[in-house]
Every structure is written in C-alpha cells, then in structure tokens.
N, C-alpha and C positions, 0 to 999 in steps of 0.2 A: 504493499499499500504505499503511496507517495506521502511523503511528510506534509501535513496540513489537509490531507483528502478527508473529506467527509462523505461517507457511505451509509445512507439512510435506508432502513427497513420499515415496512409498515405492517404493522399486525393487528387485525380487527378480532375483538374477543370473541365473536361468534365463529371465528375459525376452528375453535375446539369442538363445535358441534356440526356445522354443515362441511367442513373440509377435514375433519379428523387431523388437524394440523395445530401443534403445540408450541409452545415458546421453547421447548427444549429442543425442537426441530430447526430453530434458527442457528445457523452458523455465525455464533457470537464473535467468533475470531476474525470474520470477515467484514464486520459493520462497525461503525462508531456510534450510531443513534438509532433509535426505534421510536417511530410514531405509533402510539397505542391508540386505537379507536374502540370504542366511542363512550362518552360521558353524556350525560343530561343536564340541561341548565333548567333550574327551577323558576318558578314565578319571581322568586326573590332574586334572581341573578346568580345564585350559587350554584356551583358546580356540584353535580351528584354521580354516583356510579351509574354506569348504563346498566350493567348486567351484575348485580351484587354477588350472585352464586360463581360466575366465571372469574370476576375481577378479584375477589377475596375470600371466597368461602369453599371452593371445589378443592377436594384434597388430591393431590398427585404424588405418585411414589415418593416415598420417603418423608412424606408429611405425616404429622401425628395429629390426633384429635384434639389435643390442648394447645396447640400453638396460636399465638395471636394473630397470625396472618398466613392465610393460605391462598390459593387460586393462582391466577395469571400474574397479579402483583409480586407474591413471593417468587414466582417462577422467574420473573425480571430480575429480582434481586440475585437469584442464583446465578442467572446467565452473565 
C-alpha cells in the first residue's frame, strides 16, 4: 500500500443476513477505513442504532453471554 493511501471498505449491517457476509470476512490488512451502514436519525436529531441486534447484540464465535458489547461493533473492534 502506498504511503498515505486511503483504502475504504463499505459494510452494511444487513450483510450478515442477506449476503451471509461478516466483518471477519473483511480483509483488514488491505484497508485503512470502514464505512459502516446504517444508522437511524431520531426526531430529536440524535443518531440511533439502525439494527440493534446486528450492531451490538448478535453473538459471534468467541463471544460470551455476559460481555458488554457483541454484534458487528465488537467485531469491528476485533478487526
């Protein structure tokens, strides 16, 4: 990768359903940034989770029942 290059990947939360594609499938060594979609915007203008189950609740291999964060967000941290 060239110095200073920005390589962006796009990941939609629903990919875990419709495409059976997971964050663990992303080649993290080949990208510098990830655009994660989607969030919702409340009537008060605040951001809200777009799919709470996929974003922070779904258990992936290696997750435990009592950990405070699961789902795609935890998978992003691991990546």
